[in-house]
mmCIF file of the N, C-alpha and C atoms, coordinates in Angstrom:
data_MODEL
# 
_entry.id   MODEL 
# 
loop_
_atom_site.group_PDB 
_atom_site.id 
_atom_site.type_symbol 
_atom_site.label_atom_id 
_atom_site.label_alt_id 
_atom_site.label_comp_id 
_atom_site.label_asym_id 
_atom_site.label_entity_id 
_atom_site.label_seq_id 
_atom_site.pdbx_PDB_ins_code 
_atom_site.Cartn_x 
_atom_site.Cartn_y 
_atom_site.Cartn_z 
_atom_site.occupancy 
_atom_site.B_iso_or_equiv 
_atom_site.pdbx_formal_charge 
_atom_site.auth_seq_id 
_atom_site.auth_comp_id 
_atom_site.auth_asym_id 
_atom_site.auth_atom_id 
_atom_site.pdbx_PDB_model_num 
ATOM 1   N N  . MET A 1 1  ? 13.712  7.611   2.979   1.00 0.00 ? 1  MET A N  1 
ATOM 2   C CA . MET A 1 1  ? 13.280  6.621   3.964   1.00 0.00 ? 1  MET A CA 1 
ATOM 3   C C  . MET A 1 1  ? 13.290  5.257   3.283   1.00 0.00 ? 1  MET A C  1 
ATOM 4   N N  . GLY A 1 2  ? 13.911  4.294   3.909   1.00 0.00 ? 2  GLY A N  1 
ATOM 5   C CA . GLY A 1 2  ? 14.013  2.959   3.346   1.00 0.00 ? 2  GLY A CA 1 
ATOM 6   C C  . GLY A 1 2  ? 12.770  2.117   3.606   1.00 0.00 ? 2  GLY A C  1 
ATOM 7   N N  . LEU A 1 3  ? 12.797  0.924   3.042   1.00 0.00 ? 3  LEU A N  1 
ATOM 8   C CA . LEU A 1 3  ? 11.661  0.009   3.148   1.00 0.00 ? 3  LEU A CA 1 
ATOM 9   C C  . LEU A 1 3  ? 11.334  -0.327  4.601   1.00 0.00 ? 3  LEU A C  1 
ATOM 10  N N  . LYS A 1 4  ? 12.355  -0.618  5.399   1.00 0.00 ? 4  LYS A N  1 
ATOM 11  C CA . LYS A 1 4  ? 12.106  -0.986  6.800   1.00 0.00 ? 4  LYS A CA 1 
ATOM 12  C C  . LYS A 1 4  ? 11.493  0.170   7.586   1.00 0.00 ? 4  LYS A C  1 
ATOM 13  N N  . GLU A 1 5  ? 12.003  1.373   7.330   1.00 0.00 ? 5  GLU A N  1 
ATOM 14  C CA . GLU A 1 5  ? 11.465  2.539   8.042   1.00 0.00 ? 5  GLU A CA 1 
ATOM 15  C C  . GLU A 1 5  ? 10.024  2.822   7.622   1.00 0.00 ? 5  GLU A C  1 
ATOM 16  N N  . ARG A 1 6  ? 9.747   2.707   6.321   1.00 0.00 ? 6  ARG A N  1 
ATOM 17  C CA . ARG A 1 6  ? 8.376   2.936   5.849   1.00 0.00 ? 6  ARG A CA 1 
ATOM 18  C C  . ARG A 1 6  ? 7.432   1.894   6.439   1.00 0.00 ? 6  ARG A C  1 
ATOM 19  N N  . ALA A 1 7  ? 7.891   0.648   6.481   1.00 0.00 ? 7  ALA A N  1 
ATOM 20  C CA . ALA A 1 7  ? 7.050   -0.422  7.033   1.00 0.00 ? 7  ALA A CA 1 
ATOM 21  C C  . ALA A 1 7  ? 6.763   -0.176  8.513   1.00 0.00 ? 7  ALA A C  1 
ATOM 22  N N  . ALA A 1 8  ? 7.773   0.252   9.256   1.00 0.00 ? 8  ALA A N  1 
ATOM 23  C CA . ALA A 1 8  ? 7.584   0.527   10.689  1.00 0.00 ? 8  ALA A CA 1 
ATOM 24  C C  . ALA A 1 8  ? 6.597   1.675   10.897  1.00 0.00 ? 8  ALA A C  1 
ATOM 25  N N  . GLU A 1 9  ? 6.725   2.723   10.086  1.00 0.00 ? 9  GLU A N  1 
ATOM 26  C CA . GLU A 1 9  ? 5.786   3.849   10.178  1.00 0.00 ? 9  GLU A CA 1 
ATOM 27  C C  . GLU A 1 9  ? 4.367   3.415   9.820   1.00 0.00 ? 9  GLU A C  1 
ATOM 28  N N  . ARG A 1 10 ? 4.235   2.604   8.782   1.00 0.00 ? 10 ARG A N  1 
ATOM 29  C CA . ARG A 1 10 ? 2.917   2.140   8.343   1.00 0.00 ? 10 ARG A CA 1 
ATOM 30  C C  . ARG A 1 10 ? 2.259   1.289   9.429   1.00 0.00 ? 10 ARG A C  1 
ATOM 31  N N  . ARG A 1 11 ? 3.046   0.429   10.085  1.00 0.00 ? 11 ARG A N  1 
ATOM 32  C CA . ARG A 1 11 ? 2.475   -0.425  11.142  1.00 0.00 ? 11 ARG A CA 1 
ATOM 33  C C  . ARG A 1 11 ? 1.913   0.399   12.296  1.00 0.00 ? 11 ARG A C  1 
ATOM 34  N N  . LYS A 1 12 ? 2.480   1.563   12.541  1.00 0.00 ? 12 LYS A N  1 
ATOM 35  C CA . LYS A 1 12 ? 1.973   2.433   13.613  1.00 0.00 ? 12 LYS A CA 1 
ATOM 36  C C  . LYS A 1 12 ? 0.589   2.986   13.274  1.00 0.00 ? 12 LYS A C  1 
ATOM 37  N N  . ARG A 1 13 ? 0.270   3.063   11.979  1.00 0.00 ? 13 ARG A N  1 
ATOM 38  C CA . ARG A 1 13 ? -0.968  3.701   11.553  1.00 0.00 ? 13 ARG A CA 1 
ATOM 39  C C  . ARG A 1 13 ? -1.998  2.721   11.001  1.00 0.00 ? 13 ARG A C  1 
ATOM 40  N N  . ILE A 1 14 ? -1.705  1.437   11.025  1.00 0.00 ? 14 ILE A N  1 
ATOM 41  C CA . ILE A 1 14 ? -2.625  0.460   10.436  1.00 0.00 ? 14 ILE A CA 1 
ATOM 42  C C  . ILE A 1 14 ? -3.947  0.435   11.199  1.00 0.00 ? 14 ILE A C  1 
ATOM 43  N N  . VAL A 1 15 ? -5.023  0.454   10.444  1.00 0.00 ? 15 VAL A N  1 
ATOM 44  C CA . VAL A 1 15 ? -6.369  0.363   11.005  1.00 0.00 ? 15 VAL A CA 1 
ATOM 45  C C  . VAL A 1 15 ? -7.006  -0.862  10.366  1.00 0.00 ? 15 VAL A C  1 
ATOM 46  N N  . GLY A 1 16 ? -7.635  -1.697  11.163  1.00 0.00 ? 16 GLY A N  1 
ATOM 47  C CA . GLY A 1 16 ? -8.231  -2.909  10.609  1.00 0.00 ? 16 GLY A CA 1 
ATOM 48  C C  . GLY A 1 16 ? -9.662  -3.121  11.061  1.00 0.00 ? 16 GLY A C  1 
ATOM 49  N N  . HIS A 1 17 ? -10.312 -4.045  10.384  1.00 0.00 ? 17 HIS A N  1 
ATOM 50  C CA . HIS A 1 17 ? -11.701 -4.373  10.686  1.00 0.00 ? 17 HIS A CA 1 
ATOM 51  C C  . HIS A 1 17 ? -11.950 -5.802  10.221  1.00 0.00 ? 17 HIS A C  1 
ATOM 52  N N  . VAL A 1 18 ? -12.612 -6.589  11.018  1.00 0.00 ? 18 VAL A N  1 
ATOM 53  C CA . VAL A 1 18 ? -13.008 -7.935  10.613  1.00 0.00 ? 18 VAL A CA 1 
ATOM 54  C C  . VAL A 1 18 ? -14.456 -7.850  10.150  1.00 0.00 ? 18 VAL A C  1 
ATOM 55  N N  . ALA A 1 19 ? -14.651 -8.030  8.858   1.00 0.00 ? 19 ALA A N  1 
ATOM 56  C CA . ALA A 1 19 ? -15.983 -7.880  8.278   1.00 0.00 ? 19 ALA A CA 1 
ATOM 57  C C  . ALA A 1 19 ? -16.788 -9.166  8.419   1.00 0.00 ? 19 ALA A C  1 
ATOM 58  N N  . LYS A 1 20 ? -18.080 -8.995  8.613   1.00 0.00 ? 20 LYS A N  1 
ATOM 59  C CA . LYS A 1 20 ? -18.985 -10.145 8.724   1.00 0.00 ? 20 LYS A CA 1 
ATOM 60  C C  . LYS A 1 20 ? -19.359 -10.693 7.351   1.00 0.00 ? 20 LYS A C  1 
ATOM 61  N N  . ASN A 1 21 ? -19.318 -9.812  6.335   1.00 0.00 ? 21 ASN A N  1 
ATOM 62  C CA . ASN A 1 21 ? -19.654 -10.208 4.965   1.00 0.00 ? 21 ASN A CA 1 
ATOM 63  C C  . ASN A 1 21 ? -19.135 -9.120  4.025   1.00 0.00 ? 21 ASN A C  1 
ATOM 64  N N  . PHE A 1 22 ? -19.354 -9.317  2.718   1.00 0.00 ? 22 PHE A N  1 
ATOM 65  C CA . PHE A 1 22 ? -18.848 -8.351  1.748   1.00 0.00 ? 22 PHE A CA 1 
ATOM 66  C C  . PHE A 1 22 ? -19.488 -6.977  1.918   1.00 0.00 ? 22 PHE A C  1 
ATOM 67  N N  . ALA A 1 23 ? -20.770 -6.932  2.204   1.00 0.00 ? 23 ALA A N  1 
ATOM 68  C CA . ALA A 1 23 ? -21.456 -5.655  2.373   1.00 0.00 ? 23 ALA A CA 1 
ATOM 69  C C  . ALA A 1 23 ? -20.875 -4.888  3.562   1.00 0.00 ? 23 ALA A C  1 
ATOM 70  N N  . ASP A 1 24 ? -20.591 -5.593  4.643   1.00 0.00 ? 24 ASP A N  1 
ATOM 71  C CA . ASP A 1 24 ? -19.984 -4.979  5.819   1.00 0.00 ? 24 ASP A CA 1 
ATOM 72  C C  . ASP A 1 24 ? -18.596 -4.439  5.472   1.00 0.00 ? 24 ASP A C  1 
ATOM 73  N N  . ALA A 1 25 ? -17.837 -5.203  4.719   1.00 0.00 ? 25 ALA A N  1 
ATOM 74  C CA . ALA A 1 25 ? -16.505 -4.771  4.317   1.00 0.00 ? 25 ALA A CA 1 
ATOM 75  C C  . ALA A 1 25 ? -16.578 -3.520  3.447   1.00 0.00 ? 25 ALA A C  1 
ATOM 76  N N  . GLU A 1 26 ? -17.486 -3.508  2.498   1.00 0.00 ? 26 GLU A N  1 
ATOM 77  C CA . GLU A 1 26 ? -17.654 -2.347  1.623   1.00 0.00 ? 26 GLU A CA 1 
ATOM 78  C C  . GLU A 1 26 ? -18.061 -1.118  2.420   1.00 0.00 ? 26 GLU A C  1 
ATOM 79  N N  . ARG A 1 27 ? -19.003 -1.273  3.342   1.00 0.00 ? 27 ARG A N  1 
ATOM 80  C CA . ARG A 1 27 ? -19.462 -0.159  4.175   1.00 0.00 ? 27 ARG A CA 1 
ATOM 81  C C  . ARG A 1 27 ? -18.325 0.407   5.005   1.00 0.00 ? 27 ARG A C  1 
ATOM 82  N N  . TRP A 1 28 ? -17.579 -0.498  5.662   1.00 0.00 ? 28 TRP A N  1 
ATOM 83  C CA . TRP A 1 28 ? -16.470 -0.053  6.512   1.00 0.00 ? 28 TRP A CA 1 
ATOM 84  C C  . TRP A 1 28 ? -15.412 0.651   5.684   1.00 0.00 ? 28 TRP A C  1 
ATOM 85  N N  . ASP A 1 29 ? -15.077 0.096   4.531   1.00 0.00 ? 29 ASP A N  1 
ATOM 86  C CA . ASP A 1 29 ? -14.062 0.690   3.673   1.00 0.00 ? 29 ASP A CA 1 
ATOM 87  C C  . ASP A 1 29 ? -14.466 2.102   3.244   1.00 0.00 ? 29 ASP A C  1 
ATOM 88  N N  . LEU A 1 30 ? -15.705 2.257   2.813   1.00 0.00 ? 30 LEU A N  1 
ATOM 89  C CA . LEU A 1 30 ? -16.187 3.567   2.395   1.00 0.00 ? 30 LEU A CA 1 
ATOM 90  C C  . LEU A 1 30 ? -16.158 4.556   3.558   1.00 0.00 ? 30 LEU A C  1 
ATOM 91  N N  . GLU A 1 31 ? -16.623 4.140   4.727   1.00 0.00 ? 31 GLU A N  1 
ATOM 92  C CA . GLU A 1 31 ? -16.618 5.020   5.898   1.00 0.00 ? 31 GLU A CA 1 
ATOM 93  C C  . GLU A 1 31 ? -15.196 5.418   6.286   1.00 0.00 ? 31 GLU A C  1 
ATOM 94  N N  . PHE A 1 32 ? -14.282 4.450   6.214   1.00 0.00 ? 32 PHE A N  1 
ATOM 95  C CA . PHE A 1 32 ? -12.892 4.739   6.564   1.00 0.00 ? 32 PHE A CA 1 
ATOM 96  C C  . PHE A 1 32 ? -12.317 5.821   5.660   1.00 0.00 ? 32 PHE A C  1 
ATOM 97  N N  . TRP A 1 33 ? -12.423 5.630   4.345   1.00 0.00 ? 33 TRP A N  1 
ATOM 98  C CA . TRP A 1 33 ? -11.830 6.587   3.410   1.00 0.00 ? 33 TRP A CA 1 
ATOM 99  C C  . TRP A 1 33 ? -12.534 7.937   3.472   1.00 0.00 ? 33 TRP A C  1 
ATOM 100 N N  . GLN A 1 34 ? -13.836 7.938   3.696   1.00 0.00 ? 34 GLN A N  1 
ATOM 101 C CA . GLN A 1 34 ? -14.548 9.209   3.795   1.00 0.00 ? 34 GLN A CA 1 
ATOM 102 C C  . GLN A 1 34 ? -14.239 9.947   5.096   1.00 0.00 ? 34 GLN A C  1 
ATOM 103 N N  . SER A 1 35 ? -13.761 9.236   6.094   1.00 0.00 ? 35 SER A N  1 
ATOM 104 C CA . SER A 1 35 ? -13.421 9.882   7.366   1.00 0.00 ? 35 SER A CA 1 
ATOM 105 C C  . SER A 1 35 ? -12.085 10.625  7.281   1.00 0.00 ? 35 SER A C  1 
ATOM 106 N N  . LEU A 1 36 ? -11.286 10.339  6.263   1.00 0.00 ? 36 LEU A N  1 
ATOM 107 C CA . LEU A 1 36 ? -9.995  11.003  6.101   1.00 0.00 ? 36 LEU A CA 1 
ATOM 108 C C  . LEU A 1 36 ? -10.173 12.327  5.370   1.00 0.00 ? 36 LEU A C  1 
ATOM 109 N N  . THR A 1 37 ? -9.227  13.206  5.587   1.00 0.00 ? 37 THR A N  1 
ATOM 110 C CA . THR A 1 37 ? -9.247  14.473  4.854   1.00 0.00 ? 37 THR A CA 1 
ATOM 111 C C  . THR A 1 37 ? -8.826  14.207  3.409   1.00 0.00 ? 37 THR A C  1 
ATOM 112 N N  . PRO A 1 38 ? -9.179  15.103  2.503   1.00 0.00 ? 38 PRO A N  1 
ATOM 113 C CA . PRO A 1 38 ? -8.713  14.932  1.121   1.00 0.00 ? 38 PRO A CA 1 
ATOM 114 C C  . PRO A 1 38 ? -7.187  14.833  1.039   1.00 0.00 ? 38 PRO A C  1 
ATOM 115 N N  . GLN A 1 39 ? -6.498  15.584  1.869   1.00 0.00 ? 39 GLN A N  1 
ATOM 116 C CA . GLN A 1 39 ? -5.039  15.537  1.885   1.00 0.00 ? 39 GLN A CA 1 
ATOM 117 C C  . GLN A 1 39 ? -4.543  14.154  2.308   1.00 0.00 ? 39 GLN A C  1 
ATOM 118 N N  . ASP A 1 40 ? -5.187  13.556  3.317   1.00 0.00 ? 40 ASP A N  1 
ATOM 119 C CA . ASP A 1 40 ? -4.791  12.219  3.778   1.00 0.00 ? 40 ASP A CA 1 
ATOM 120 C C  . ASP A 1 40 ? -5.063  11.164  2.700   1.00 0.00 ? 40 ASP A C  1 
ATOM 121 N N  . ARG A 1 41 ? -6.186  11.298  2.007   1.00 0.00 ? 41 ARG A N  1 
ATOM 122 C CA . ARG A 1 41 ? -6.494  10.345  0.939   1.00 0.00 ? 41 ARG A CA 1 
ATOM 123 C C  . ARG A 1 41 ? -5.483  10.467  -0.197  1.00 0.00 ? 41 ARG A C  1 
ATOM 124 N N  . LEU A 1 42 ? -5.128  11.691  -0.547  1.00 0.00 ? 42 LEU A N  1 
ATOM 125 C CA . LEU A 1 42 ? -4.138  11.895  -1.601  1.00 0.00 ? 42 LEU A CA 1 
ATOM 126 C C  . LEU A 1 42 ? -2.780  11.370  -1.169  1.00 0.00 ? 42 LEU A C  1 
ATOM 127 N N  . SER A 1 43 ? -2.406  11.610  0.074   1.00 0.00 ? 43 SER A N  1 
ATOM 128 C CA . SER A 1 43 ? -1.129  11.091  0.587   1.00 0.00 ? 43 SER A CA 1 
ATOM 129 C C  . SER A 1 43 ? -1.103  9.566   0.534   1.00 0.00 ? 43 SER A C  1 
ATOM 130 N N  . ALA A 1 44 ? -2.216  8.928   0.868   1.00 0.00 ? 44 ALA A N  1 
ATOM 131 C CA . ALA A 1 44 ? -2.294  7.468   0.803   1.00 0.00 ? 44 ALA A CA 1 
ATOM 132 C C  . ALA A 1 44 ? -2.135  6.988   -0.630  1.00 0.00 ? 44 ALA A C  1 
ATOM 133 N N  . LEU A 1 45 ? -2.772  7.666   -1.565  1.00 0.00 ? 45 LEU A N  1 
ATOM 134 C CA . LEU A 1 45 ? -2.656  7.298   -2.973  1.00 0.00 ? 45 LEU A CA 1 
ATOM 135 C C  . LEU A 1 45 ? -1.218  7.429   -3.462  1.00 0.00 ? 45 LEU A C  1 
ATOM 136 N N  . VAL A 1 46 ? -0.565  8.516   -3.097  1.00 0.00 ? 46 VAL A N  1 
ATOM 137 C CA . VAL A 1 46 ? 0.826   8.722   -3.506  1.00 0.00 ? 46 VAL A CA 1 
ATOM 138 C C  . VAL A 1 46 ? 1.727   7.652   -2.891  1.00 0.00 ? 46 VAL A C  1 
ATOM 139 N N  . ALA A 1 47 ? 1.505   7.327   -1.629  1.00 0.00 ? 47 ALA A N  1 
ATOM 140 C CA . ALA A 1 47 ? 2.312   6.293   -0.963  1.00 0.00 ? 47 ALA A CA 1 
ATOM 141 C C  . ALA A 1 47 ? 2.123   4.937   -1.634  1.00 0.00 ? 47 ALA A C  1 
ATOM 142 N N  . ILE A 1 48 ? 0.892   4.604   -1.978  1.00 0.00 ? 48 ILE A N  1 
ATOM 143 C CA . ILE A 1 48 ? 0.625   3.338   -2.667  1.00 0.00 ? 48 ILE A CA 1 
ATOM 144 C C  . ILE A 1 48 ? 1.319   3.332   -4.022  1.00 0.00 ? 48 ILE A C  1 
ATOM 145 N N  . HIS A 1 49 ? 1.225   4.436   -4.741  1.00 0.00 ? 49 HIS A N  1 
ATOM 146 C CA . HIS A 1 49 ? 1.857   4.543   -6.057  1.00 0.00 ? 49 HIS A CA 1 
ATOM 147 C C  . HIS A 1 49 ? 3.366   4.340   -5.947  1.00 0.00 ? 49 HIS A C  1 
ATOM 148 N N  . ARG A 1 50 ? 3.996   4.958   -4.952  1.00 0.00 ? 50 ARG A N  1 
ATOM 149 C CA . ARG A 1 50 ? 5.442   4.806   -4.749  1.00 0.00 ? 50 ARG A CA 1 
ATOM 150 C C  . ARG A 1 50 ? 5.799   3.364   -4.408  1.00 0.00 ? 50 ARG A C  1 
ATOM 151 N N  . ASP A 1 51 ? 5.004   2.730   -3.557  1.00 0.00 ? 51 ASP A N  1 
ATOM 152 C CA . ASP A 1 51 ? 5.280   1.336   -3.196  1.00 0.00 ? 51 ASP A CA 1 
ATOM 153 C C  . ASP A 1 51 ? 5.163   0.421   -4.410  1.00 0.00 ? 51 ASP A C  1 
ATOM 154 N N  . ILE A 1 52 ? 4.158   0.634   -5.236  1.00 0.00 ? 52 ILE A N  1 
ATOM 155 C CA . ILE A 1 52 ? 3.993   -0.180  -6.444  1.00 0.00 ? 52 ILE A CA 1 
ATOM 156 C C  . ILE A 1 52 ? 5.176   0.026   -7.378  1.00 0.00 ? 52 ILE A C  1 
ATOM 157 N N  . ALA A 1 53 ? 5.623   1.272   -7.525  1.00 0.00 ? 53 ALA A N  1 
ATOM 158 C CA . ALA A 1 53 ? 6.772   1.555   -8.391  1.00 0.00 ? 53 ALA A CA 1 
ATOM 159 C C  . ALA A 1 53 ? 8.017   0.834   -7.897  1.00 0.00 ? 53 ALA A C  1 
ATOM 160 N N  . LYS A 1 54 ? 8.215   0.791   -6.587  1.00 0.00 ? 54 LYS A N  1 
ATOM 161 C CA . LYS A 1 54 ? 9.377   0.094   -6.033  1.00 0.00 ? 54 LYS A CA 1 
ATOM 162 C C  . LYS A 1 54 ? 9.294   -1.415  -6.284  1.00 0.00 ? 54 LYS A C  1 
ATOM 163 N N  . VAL A 1 55 ? 8.098   -1.983  -6.149  1.00 0.00 ? 55 VAL A N  1 
ATOM 164 C CA . VAL A 1 55 ? 7.923   -3.412  -6.420  1.00 0.00 ? 55 VAL A CA 1 
ATOM 165 C C  . VAL A 1 55 ? 8.203   -3.708  -7.888  1.00 0.00 ? 55 VAL A C  1 
ATOM 166 N N  . GLU A 1 56 ? 7.658   -2.876  -8.769  1.00 0.00 ? 56 GLU A N  1 
ATOM 167 C CA . GLU A 1 56 ? 7.880   -3.088  -10.195 1.00 0.00 ? 56 GLU A CA 1 
ATOM 168 C C  . GLU A 1 56 ? 9.352   -2.932  -10.564 1.00 0.00 ? 56 GLU A C  1 
ATOM 169 N N  . GLU A 1 57 ? 10.020  -1.977  -9.942  1.00 0.00 ? 57 GLU A N  1 
ATOM 170 C CA . GLU A 1 57 ? 11.453  -1.794  -10.186 1.00 0.00 ? 57 GLU A CA 1 
ATOM 171 C C  . GLU A 1 57 ? 12.233  -3.035  -9.748  1.00 0.00 ? 57 GLU A C  1 
ATOM 172 N N  . GLY A 1 58 ? 11.883  -3.578  -8.604  1.00 0.00 ? 58 GLY A N  1 
ATOM 173 C CA . GLY A 1 58 ? 12.539  -4.794  -8.119  1.00 0.00 ? 58 GLY A CA 1 
ATOM 174 C C  . GLY A 1 58 ? 12.302  -5.971  -9.044  1.00 0.00 ? 58 GLY A C  1 
ATOM 175 N N  . ARG A 1 59 ? 11.097  -6.101  -9.559  1.00 0.00 ? 59 ARG A N  1 
ATOM 176 C CA . ARG A 1 59 ? 10.799  -7.182  -10.496 1.00 0.00 ? 59 ARG A CA 1 
ATOM 177 C C  . ARG A 1 59 ? 11.603  -7.026  -11.777 1.00 0.00 ? 59 ARG A C  1 
ATOM 178 N N  . SER A 1 60 ? 11.731  -5.792  -12.256 1.00 0.00 ? 60 SER A N  1 
ATOM 179 C CA . SER A 1 60 ? 12.497  -5.538  -13.477 1.00 0.00 ? 60 SER A CA 1 
ATOM 180 C C  . SER A 1 60 ? 13.962  -5.896  -13.277 1.00 0.00 ? 60 SER A C  1 
ATOM 181 N N  . ARG A 1 61 ? 14.517  -5.509  -12.133 1.00 0.00 ? 61 ARG A N  1 
ATOM 182 C CA . ARG A 1 61 ? 15.919  -5.853  -11.844 1.00 0.00 ? 61 ARG A CA 1 
ATOM 183 C C  . ARG A 1 61 ? 16.097  -7.354  -11.773 1.00 0.00 ? 61 ARG A C  1 
ATOM 184 N N  . ALA A 1 62 ? 15.156  -8.037  -11.125 1.00 0.00 ? 62 ALA A N  1 
ATOM 185 C CA . ALA A 1 62 ? 15.254  -9.489  -11.011 1.00 0.00 ? 62 ALA A CA 1 
ATOM 186 C C  . ALA A 1 62 ? 15.169  -10.142 -12.385 1.00 0.00 ? 62 ALA A C  1 
ATOM 187 N N  . ALA A 1 63 ? 14.288  -9.653  -13.233 1.00 0.00 ? 63 ALA A N  1 
ATOM 188 C CA . ALA A 1 63 ? 14.149  -10.210 -14.586 1.00 0.00 ? 63 ALA A CA 1 
ATOM 189 C C  . ALA A 1 63 ? 15.428  -9.999  -15.390 1.00 0.00 ? 63 ALA A C  1 
ATOM 190 N N  . ARG A 1 64 ? 16.060  -8.833  -15.263 1.00 0.00 ? 64 ARG A N  1 
ATOM 191 C CA . ARG A 1 64 ? 17.315  -8.577  -15.976 1.00 0.00 ? 64 ARG A CA 1 
ATOM 192 C C  . ARG A 1 64 ? 18.419  -9.502  -15.491 1.00 0.00 ? 64 ARG A C  1 
ATOM 193 N N  . ARG A 1 65 ? 18.463  -9.755  -14.180 1.00 0.00 ? 65 ARG A N  1 
ATOM 194 C CA . ARG A 1 65 ? 19.473  -10.663 -13.640 1.00 0.00 ? 65 ARG A CA 1 
ATOM 195 C C  . ARG A 1 65 ? 19.272  -12.066 -14.164 1.00 0.00 ? 65 ARG A C  1 
ATOM 196 N N  . LEU A 1 66 ? 18.011  -12.495 -14.240 1.00 0.00 ? 66 LEU A N  1 
ATOM 197 C CA . LEU A 1 66 ? 17.726  -13.841 -14.744 1.00 0.00 ? 66 LEU A CA 1 
ATOM 198 C C  . LEU A 1 66 ? 18.142  -13.973 -16.204 1.00 0.00 ? 66 LEU A C  1 
ATOM 199 N N  . LYS A 1 67 ? 17.920  -12.952 -17.005 1.00 0.00 ? 67 LYS A N  1 
ATOM 200 C CA . LYS A 1 67 ? 18.301  -12.991 -18.413 1.00 0.00 ? 67 LYS A CA 1 
ATOM 201 C C  . LYS A 1 67 ? 19.812  -13.095 -18.570 1.00 0.00 ? 67 LYS A C  1 
ATOM 202 N N  . ARG A 1 68 ? 20.565  -12.394 -17.723 1.00 0.00 ? 68 ARG A N  1 
ATOM 203 C CA . ARG A 1 68 ? 22.031  -12.428 -17.820 1.00 0.00 ? 68 ARG A CA 1 
ATOM 204 C C  . ARG A 1 68 ? 22.571  -13.800 -17.458 1.00 0.00 ? 68 ARG A C  1 
ATOM 205 N N  . LYS A 1 69 ? 21.919  -14.510 -16.554 1.00 0.00 ? 69 LYS A N  1 
ATOM 206 C CA . LYS A 1 69 ? 22.409  -15.822 -16.107 1.00 0.00 ? 69 LYS A CA 1 
ATOM 207 C C  . LYS A 1 69 ? 22.212  -16.913 -17.156 1.00 0.00 ? 69 LYS A C  1 
ATOM 208 N N  . ARG A 1 70 ? 21.381  -16.688 -18.126 1.00 0.00 ? 70 ARG A N  1 
ATOM 209 C CA . ARG A 1 70 ? 21.120  -17.719 -19.137 1.00 0.00 ? 70 ARG A CA 1 
ATOM 210 C C  . ARG A 1 70 ? 22.209  -17.859 -20.100 1.00 0.00 ? 70 ARG A C  1 
# 
């Protein structure tokens, strides 16, 4: 699945909250993650890890290209 497809799928599942303060944000965040199954939390962690790896890979490629141009 490519970046555009993953982004489209993620937008279908986005859940948001406008917090009144930091304590409200912390409470909502904890309640949100605790409401998910362990499998859903693990899947979210794996998805985040994959996205970070793709960003880092892109940065590495960009850095290599910049070095070659010098």
